N, C-alpha and C positions, 0 to 999 in steps of 0.2 A: 158408383157410376155418377157421373156429372150430368145433370139435366140442364137444359137451357133455362135462363132466368125467367122467361115469360110463362114457362110451365110451372116452375116452383112458386110463382105468385098466385096461382089459382087456389081457391079456397081449400078444397080437400087434399090437394097434393102437398101443399106447403106444410100444413099441420101434421100430415101423415109422416112426412119426411123428418120433421123435427122430433116427432115422438119416437120414430125409429132410431134416430141418432141418440136420443136420451136413453132409450132401452138398451141400445149397444153399449153405451158407456157404463150403464149399471151392470150389465152382464160381464163386462171386462173387469171391472172392480171385484165382483163377486167370485169370478174365476181366479183372479190373482190372490184373493183372501184364502180360497180353498187350496190353491197350489202352495201357499205359504205353510200349510199345515203338514205337508208331506215331509218336510225337512226338519229335523230336531232344532237346528239353530234358528229357525224363523217360526216355528209353531207357537201358538199361543193357546188356543181353545183345545187343540188336540193333544196337549201334553199329558192329559189324563189317559188318553188312548194309548199313547206311547208307554206310560207307566204300566198300564194294564198288560200290554203286549209283553213286557219284560218282568212281570210279576213284582213290580215295585208298588209301595204304598202310594195310594192317590193323595197328593198333597195340593189339591186345588186351593188357590188363594195364597199359596206360599211363594217364596221367591222363585221367579222363573229361571234365573240363571243357575241356581242350585239344582233345580229340577232337571234342567237340560244336562248338567254335569253328571248327575246321577244316571241318567238315561244313557249318556255316552259311555259311562263306565260299564253299564249293564250290556251294551252293544258290544264292547271290546271283549266281554266275556272273561273267562279264566285262563287266558294265555300266560305262558311262562314269561317272567320278567327278564328277557334277554336284553343285552345291550342295544340291539336294534329296536327292540320295542320300547325301551326306556327313552331312546332318542326320539322315537315317533310320539310318544307321550309328552315329552318336553316340547316338542314343536306344536302339537295340537292343543294341548291344555295349558302349557306354560308360555306359549308365545315366543319360544326360543328359536333361533336360526339354526343351531346345532347343539350338540351335547357331548360332553365328555364324562367319564366316570372312573373312579378308582374303587377297586373291590378288595375287602379284607375277608378273605374266605374263612379264615380261622375265627374271626370275630363276628361273622354273619352280618357284615356291615357293608353298604354301598354308599358312595358319596356321588351324587349326580350333579354335575355342573351344567346348568341351563345357560347356554352362551347366546348372548344377543350382540349381533354385529353392528358396530357403530350406532349404538343407542343404549339408553339406560334400560336395564332389564325390567320387564313387567312383573306384576304381582304373581307370585307362585302358589298362592293359596289353593287354587283349584287343582293344580298339579299335586301338591302335597296331600290334599284330601283324597284324590283319586288313587295315589300310591298307597295311602293308608288302608283303602278298601281292597286294593288288588294284591298287596304284597303278603307273602306267607307270614305267619305269626312269629317265626324265629328270626326273621330278617329285619334289619334296621336300614331305612333309606333316608339319608339327609339330602335335601335339595338345596343347592347353593346357586343363586342367580349371579351370573357373571356378565359384565358389560366389556366387550372387546372394542375398546375405543382407539382411535387413531387420530393424532393431530393433523391439522391441514396446513399449518404454517411451517416452512422449513426452518425458521429461526427458533421456534418454540416447539421443538420436537418431542419434549418430554411432558407426559401427562401426569398428574398427581392426584392420587386418590387415598382415601382413608383405608385402613385395614381393620377388620373386625375379627377378633380372635375368640374363639369359644373353647373353654377348657372343660373337659368332662371327667369326672372322677370315676 
């Protein structure tokens, strides 16, 4: 509510209004801090509570990003690693726009391609760490970050990239 200036200049009214404004700003900040603890991605002090809720070891003082990743893995639970779920994990934990995979049923091996559209792929360490915890012991999952890049100039329509080959015995 806006009061006239002659009223806000009076001694008890002006000081009261300024202290009310300061108190409101403090409360807004405190509420924003508490609300940030509700979501795993923004929680800081409440990470210990999240870890306790999911039966994880309390790692207070440890790396917050690793703690958040472990909590997200615990939230995901023991779901079966279907192609749809692997695509979801590649998007949420690996930063991929889409995913493709090849499956070798006889060799118990899956090759997950985390595809980033028109950008260089992000670090897939978090995705690999999550898959190592979620996968069954007999299954091997390889994560390959892929950048799906397109040239913007019609004259120079070919992109060139290096190829990394990995040979396994």
